[in-house]
Backbone as CSV, one residue per row, in Angstrom:
resi,resn,N_x,N_y,N_z,CA_x,CA_y,CA_z,C_x,C_y,C_z
1,MET,89.941,98.392,80.928,90.465,98.815,82.678,90.080,96.703,82.762
2,ALA,90.468,95.993,82.989,90.541,93.949,83.048,89.896,94.622,84.625
3,GLN,88.881,93.769,84.614,87.936,93.209,85.780,88.697,91.911,86.473
4,ILE,88.922,92.194,87.173,90.017,90.526,88.055,90.316,91.099,89.390
5,THR,88.677,90.015,90.842,89.004,89.839,91.934,89.347,88.182,92.804
6,PRO,90.074,88.915,93.635,90.306,87.133,94.057,90.109,86.422,94.851
7,ASN,90.586,85.582,94.884,89.648,84.682,96.159,90.216,84.469,97.137
8,ALA,90.184,83.588,97.957,90.817,83.114,99.598,90.532,81.565,98.867
9,SER,90.948,80.920,98.000,90.289,79.460,97.654,92.133,79.109,97.804
10,ILE,93.098,79.655,97.556,94.701,79.242,97.728,96.078,79.911,98.945
11,VAL,96.284,79.849,98.658,97.105,80.588,100.841,97.733,81.782,100.215
12,ASN,98.194,81.535,98.722,98.281,83.656,98.245,97.637,84.406,97.300
13,SER,96.650,85.065,98.470,95.900,85.246,97.391,96.429,85.727,95.854
14,SER,95.960,85.312,94.395,96.118,85.704,93.457,96.064,87.754,93.526
15,ASN,96.154,88.460,93.151,95.948,89.250,93.254,96.507,91.063,91.883
16,GLY,95.239,91.842,91.190,95.996,92.739,90.297,96.218,93.727,90.606
17,GLU,97.454,93.820,89.772,97.821,96.048,90.623,97.554,96.488,88.864
18,ILE,96.978,97.630,88.926,97.154,99.045,87.821,97.911,98.925,87.960
19,ALA,98.687,98.758,86.128,99.886,99.407,85.516,99.090,100.187,84.193
20,ASP,99.100,101.898,83.615,98.476,101.808,83.047,97.128,101.361,82.303
21,SER,97.291,100.830,81.140,95.917,99.846,80.710,95.877,98.753,79.983
22,PHE,97.065,97.969,81.802,96.504,97.511,81.938,96.950,97.009,83.404
23,ARG,96.831,95.063,83.973,96.419,94.145,85.005,97.831,93.683,85.294
24,ILE,98.489,93.852,85.939,99.429,92.857,86.587,99.156,91.452,87.474
25,ILE,98.951,90.921,86.276,99.041,89.496,87.688,99.763,88.943,88.527
26,GLN,99.781,88.725,90.063,101.054,88.471,91.276,100.032,87.409,92.030
27,GLY,100.859,87.241,92.768,100.812,86.065,93.623,99.825,84.455,93.746
28,GLY,99.614,84.776,94.045,99.404,82.568,93.317,100.431,81.641,94.285
29,ILE,100.450,80.540,93.522,100.717,79.288,94.344,101.844,79.158,93.104
30,GLN,103.002,78.269,93.521,103.522,77.337,92.577,103.873,76.582,93.055
31,VAL,104.393,75.706,92.601,104.512,73.818,92.339,104.986,73.669,90.790
32,GLY,106.318,73.016,91.590,107.875,72.737,90.107,107.525,73.921,89.210
33,ASN,107.966,73.517,88.718,107.294,74.551,87.483,105.660,75.496,86.443
34,ASN,105.072,74.955,87.533,103.819,75.709,87.604,103.128,75.871,88.299
35,PHE,102.472,77.276,87.974,101.767,79.101,88.649,100.291,78.289,88.549
36,PHE,99.965,78.885,90.294,98.155,78.502,90.066,97.567,79.781,90.445
37,HIS,96.055,80.446,89.949,95.897,81.467,90.341,94.505,80.875,90.469
38,SER,93.412,82.296,91.510,92.161,81.398,91.798,91.612,82.755,91.537
39,PHE,90.520,83.252,91.007,89.458,84.356,91.487,88.309,83.999,91.395
40,SER,87.508,84.631,92.002,86.350,84.578,91.800,85.425,85.503,90.976
41,GLU,85.890,86.349,89.817,86.026,87.316,88.400,87.140,87.739,88.235
42,LEU,86.504,87.849,86.614,88.030,88.068,85.822,88.077,87.922,84.004
43,ASP,87.336,89.777,83.809,87.650,90.158,82.542,88.432,90.345,82.125
44,VAL,88.667,90.196,80.888,89.742,91.346,80.236,88.901,92.240,79.021
45,PHE,88.285,93.150,78.619,87.653,93.749,78.416,88.121,94.430,76.556
46,THR,87.509,95.163,75.573,88.919,95.081,74.116,88.707,96.639,74.837
47,GLY,90.597,97.008,74.476,91.114,97.945,74.821,92.396,97.359,76.639
48,SER,91.700,96.605,76.853,92.603,96.063,78.028,93.505,94.662,78.242
49,SER,94.043,94.571,78.914,95.037,93.238,79.156,96.213,93.049,80.780
50,ALA,95.429,91.453,79.967,96.282,90.894,81.993,97.167,90.565,81.569
51,TYR,98.438,90.530,82.758,99.834,90.871,82.348,99.651,89.398,83.900
52,PHE,100.645,88.133,83.330,100.913,87.408,84.312,101.897,87.264,84.976
53,ASN,102.310,88.137,85.840,103.286,88.363,86.251,104.424,86.990,87.529
54,ASN,105.244,86.504,86.689,105.729,85.313,87.394,106.943,85.346,87.144
55,PHE,108.066,84.142,87.886,109.098,83.941,87.321,109.819,83.360,86.600
56,LEU,111.106,83.818,85.233,111.073,82.544,84.600,111.388,81.819,83.958
57,ASP,111.263,80.515,85.380,111.017,79.225,84.748,109.954,78.319,84.953
58,ILE,108.662,79.546,85.365,107.197,79.286,85.117,106.526,78.482,83.665
59,GLU,106.119,77.512,83.621,106.046,76.787,82.222,104.999,76.810,81.781
60,ASN,103.993,76.750,82.552,102.113,76.641,82.789,102.132,77.530,83.921
61,ILE,100.667,78.731,83.483,100.056,78.734,84.559,98.472,78.299,83.838
62,PHE,98.165,77.672,85.063,96.811,78.079,85.214,96.138,78.718,86.104
63,THR,94.887,79.259,85.866,93.758,79.777,86.648,93.410,79.537,86.134
64,ARG,91.841,79.790,87.290,90.428,79.403,87.924,89.335,79.928,87.721
65,VAL,88.324,80.487,88.000,87.175,81.359,88.126,86.130,80.546,88.845
66,ASN,86.221,80.469,90.315,85.200,79.683,90.295,83.489,80.643,91.501
67,ASP,83.413,80.966,90.557,81.712,82.119,90.789,80.726,82.081,89.930
68,ASN,79.764,82.193,89.864,78.402,81.788,89.053,78.524,82.519,88.177
69,ASN,78.750,83.890,88.029,78.975,84.501,86.927,79.937,84.308,86.144
70,ILE,79.565,84.177,84.211,79.809,84.304,83.653,81.286,85.239,82.872
71,PHE,82.698,85.002,83.086,83.648,85.880,83.027,83.812,86.083,81.458
72,ASN,84.962,87.365,81.061,84.598,87.798,78.999,86.092,88.059,79.333
73,ILE,87.248,87.442,78.235,87.871,87.580,77.930,88.054,87.812,76.034
74,ASP,88.174,89.290,76.233,88.113,89.680,74.570,89.151,90.451,73.981
């Protein structure tokens, strides 16, 4: 299962809701056609997925992980 831990560095904290074998990532903040997420942990392991649930007019999704730990996307 994807391990996603939000942080409160942006107004509308990102979060991950579990659905079957993937996490639906919601929250964040929209600026124009861009969407921003911030996490303290973001790991997506073999056999799991992360799905960014955004509006149709979003062209770019920016995600940052601001912690001292290594994160893994497999």
